Residue, then its C-alpha position, 0 to 999 in steps of 0.5 A: x499500500x505504501x509502495x503504491x502511493x509513493x510510486x503514485x507520488x513520484x509520477x504525479x510529480x513526474x508529471x507536473x514537472x515535465x513542462x518546466x523541465x522541458x521548457x528549461x532544456x530546451x531554453x538551455x540548448x539556447x546557449x551551447x556552445x555550438x559553432x554555427x558560422x554565420x548565425x555564431x551569435x543568433x539564435x532562436x528563441x527556444x523557450x518561447x518556443x517552449x512556452x507557446x507549445x505548453x501553455x497551448x496544450x498543457x497550461x493546467x501543468x505549464x503555468x505563471x511561476x514556470x514562465x517565471x522560473x524559466x524568464x529568470x533563469x534566462x536572465x541570470x543567463x544571458x548578456x542582454x539587460x535583465x528581465x527582458x526575456x522575461x518580460x518576453x516569456x510573460x507576455x507570450x503567456x498573456x497572449x496565449x491566455x487570451x488567444x487559447x481558445x482560438x488555437x486550440x482543437x486547430x490544425x497544425x498549419x493555424x498553430x503554427x501560423x498563430x506562433x508564428x505571428x505572436x513571436x514577431x509580436x514578441x520579438x518587435x517589443x523586445x527589440x524596442x525595449x532593448x532600443x530604449x534600454x540601451x538609448x540608440x537604435x539596435x540593428x534588426x538583422x540579427x533579431x530577423x533572423x533569430x525571428x526566422x529560425x525560431x519560426x522554421x525551427x518550431x515545427x521539430x521542436x513542437x514535434x518533439x514536445x507533443x511526442x513527449x507529451x504523448x508518452x508522458x503525459x496521458x490523460x486518464x480519463x480520456 
């Protein structure tokens, strides 16, 4: 009886921590020292992809605390202004709270277009805040390359996260 209860508690904890764990791993992959030639200084924001995916599919397990934790962790790791990534993750969180009902249950192409549109808003607002913070207009070329990388890699990352969700996060009621 106690063994079953321990296993149920461990399984429940694993299921609750899986979305934030995968999101943090993806966010940390952004900072992996991989030589990409021309794109060495331009990286896709994989944490933003994870926030979008988990807010769309499992918002019950990926809540505001998860988004704030990710933003603070990214802020300590990045060389940008502290709080800038937290702002972008919180903005995606708020956008997804309001638009989740329109995107949930749609075809993948509609969900992908939703990510493309929402991430463009997030990237542009992040650029505007960084421009004000540094007191000069920052070049948009690296921002656009990062945005296009993020939009292009979304199908691969969402397929990986959907696979993880299908294997480990099955609802018992279904």
